[in-house]
N, C-alpha and C positions, 0 to 999 in steps of 0.2 A: 528291506527295512533300512531306514536311515540310522546312521550312527548318532550318538548323543551330540557330538560337536557340530555336525551338519544341522541338526535340529535346532540347537541353540543359536547357531549363526543365522539361520533363516528367521527365527523368532526375533532376534536383535535387529535384523534388517527391517522386518515388518514394523516393529515398535518404533524404530528411528523414522521410517517413512510416515507413519501416522502422526508422530510428534511434530515433524516438519510441516505436514499438512495443517494440523491444528494450529500451530504457531502462525503459519501464513494466513489462515482464515481469521484468526484473532487479530493479527496486525492489520489486515485489510479492513476488518469491521470497525476498527478504531482509528483509521487513518484520517478521517475527516473530522476535524475538531469543530466545536460550536463557533469558535472565533472565525473559522474559515467559511463554514456553511451558515451564513447569517440568516437566511430565510428558512432554514430547517428542512429543505427538500431532499437532503441527502446528496446533493450535487453542488459543485462550486462553479460559478460563472467567472469570466475574466475579471469583472468588477469586484466580485467577492474576494478572489485571490489577490488582487492588487491592494486590497486593504491590509492584508497580512504580509504580502510580498511586494512592496512598492517598486522593486527593481524588475518585476516581471514584464516581459515584452510580449507582443503578439506572437512572435516567432517561438518563444519559449512555451507559451500557452499551447500553441498548435502542436509542438513536440510532445507535450504531456498528454494532450487530448488525442490519444491513440485511435479512438473510434470515430473521431471527426464530428461528433455531435454538438460541439460548441460548449460542452459542459465537462467538468472533471468529476468522475465518479470515484467511489472509495478505492476501487482497484487501481485506477490510474493515479490517484493520489498516493497510495501505498508504494507504487512503483517509483514515482517521482521522488518520494522521500528516501526510499531504499537506495536509489541510484545517486542520490545527492543532488538531483536537479533542483530540489527545494529543500531548505532547512526545515526541520521539524520545530515549529514554534513552541511546542510543549517541552522539548528537551534541549534545544539549542538556543543559546542566548547571545 
């Protein structure tokens, strides 16, 4: 049988992992702003991103487009924002 401290430690670890996952999913789900996704398809093309990020180059876009489909999805956008590859237009001025 587990002692009380071991049980509490495992519970805290599980709660922390679930909280991190929920935060990650929530951040990812909100990464694409309406200003970025102008056509509302849930993806951002190079042209759409250049409206918000005029400094964006083809090379930068290809680095962000990790799956190589020519579009930036919510997950790719969240990663780019988190890594600082793009500034968050809603929080950075």
